[in-house]
N, C-alpha and C positions, 0 to 999 in steps of 0.2 A: 448561453453556453452550457454545453451540455459534456460532463464528465463521466468517466468510466473508469472504475476502481476494481481490481481485480487480484485474487492470490491465485495465479495461474496453475500453478504445480505442473512443470514440465509442458512447456513451447516445443520440444524437441518433437513429440508426438504429432504426426501428420493430420490427425484425426481432430486433436484439440487444437491445433494451428486454424484448422478450417470452420470448428465452431465459436473459435475468437473473429476469424473475419466475417460472419455471418451474424453476430452479434453485435458487431459494428456497422455493418451494412444497414442491419435493421433499428439498431438504438442512434444512429448519426452522432455519435460523441465529436466533439472537436479537439479534446486531450484524454488519451489511454494511459494509465499507469496499470504495471504490471508486475506483480512481485513473483518470485520462486519461479522466474522462467527456466533455467535449467539451459538454456539457448546458446549457441553460439552466435557471433554476429554476422556470419552470412545467412543464417535463419532470420535472425531480426531485420537484416535487411528486406528480405522477401516480404517478411509480413507488412514492412512498411511501404513497400511498392505495392503488395496485394490490397492494402486497405487505402491506398491514395493519400496518404498523409504526407507532410514535407519535411518534417524532422523528427529526430529520435534523440533521447541523452541514455545512456547505458551504465550501469554500474556493477562492477563485477562482485559475483558473492564470494570471492575467494575460495570457492570449493569446487562447484560444477558450471563453471562457464559464467554469463550475466546473471544475476539475481533479479536486478530491479530495471525495469526500462520504462521511460515517457515517451509516447510517440504525441504529436501535437500537428494541427494544420497551420498553414500558415497566417490565415488571419487571428489565430489564437492570441497573437500578441503577449509570448512567453517568455519568459527570461529564467533561465536556470541561476539560482543564486550560492546554492552548496547541493553537496552531497556527500554520501559517506557508504559504505555497505549494508548501512541500514536505511537508509532514506537519498530522496531526492526533493530538494526545497526548491520551489520556484515562483517568482511573481507574475503574475497575469496583469494587464494593461497597468504597465509598470507608470508611474509619475502621472497619472490621470486620475480623475476624480474619483472612478470606479475600481483604482487599484486593489486587488486582493492578492492573498498568499496560498498557493498549496503547497503540502507535504505529503508524497508518500512514502508510507513506511513498511518495512517490515522488519519487527522486533528479533531481537539473540534469540536462538533457540536454547541455549544453555543456561539454564536458570542463574549459575553463578556467574555470568556475566550480563545479567539483565542492566545492572546500575552503569554499566557501558551507553546502553542504549539511553536509558533516562538521562543521563549527563549530558549528552546529545542533544536530547530535545531541549533540556534547560539550557542548553546553549543558544540552539535554535530560536528561543523564546525571547531573549534579548535584542531580537531586531526589533526595527521599529514596529509601532502597533499599527498593523491594517487588518482587515479582517482575515481570519486564518483558519483553513481548514485543512486537519491534519486526518489522514484516512489510511485505512488497512487493516493490516495485522500486527498488532503489539506482542504477539505471542505472552499474554497475561491476560489474566481476570482480576476485575475489582472485588467481585464477590463468588463464594463457593456454587451459589445456583446457576451460574455462567457457563459451568460444566456439568458433563455426564458421565459418572460413575469414576474410576479411576482413584488415585490416590488424593487425600485432600492437597489442597496447596496451604503453604502458613501463613499464617496472620501478615509474619513482617513482608514475607515476598508481596502479597496483596497490597499491603498498606504503602509500601514504596512506590509502586505503582499509582495508587491512588494518590500519592503525595505529586507525583509528577503532572497527573492530570489536573489536580487542584493549581498547582504553580502555573501550569501554561493556561488555566483559564478554559480548559477542554470542557465541550457540552456533550454528551452523547444524543446525537440526533435520532437515536432508535433506529428501527427496521422493520420490514414487511417481509412477510414468509417464514419459513421455520426458524425455530430458537437456536437450533443447533444446525450449522450448516455443512460442518467435517463430516463426511459419511463415509470413510475407510471401513471402518468396524461397526458402522451404527446401520440401521434401516428405519425410519419413521422416528427416530430417537430411542431406540430399542437396540441392544447388544443382539448381534447376530452369531 
């Protein structure tokens, strides 16, 4: 099974929507999780149709339309277990020997409300123990070297994040490519 997870930042833009459809065509995932879509249900229905997937699950951001969406093909055997504005939690191949769990997350933007997101993850961790992949953007760092420039994060804030990582048994799978992928104000890792 191939899974695509992307912090999409604005699926309302037609150019962005086309890029997504092209990546799905090239990568051929059976499950796609998008965070920060800012799209309405009509646009998401069009994307579902254009990528030839069979199902979608959407969660409102509470601000600008749909924030999280999970698309999947019929053969993916996916069951939505729980959802919140921070996450979509699903089981794949439920009640089978190869059963596993996927949680797509987009963490709280406001620092003073991050504990709410961490407590939701702790609650999700209380589900039966099966292999669990939790992916996307927590909107937090565990070490100062995970960010470039700007104000230093408080030790307590990062420790709270490390605590939830430890409690949930998460392991960083690493990455390929540039260390800093957010590029609004940066070019090749340098301020512009």
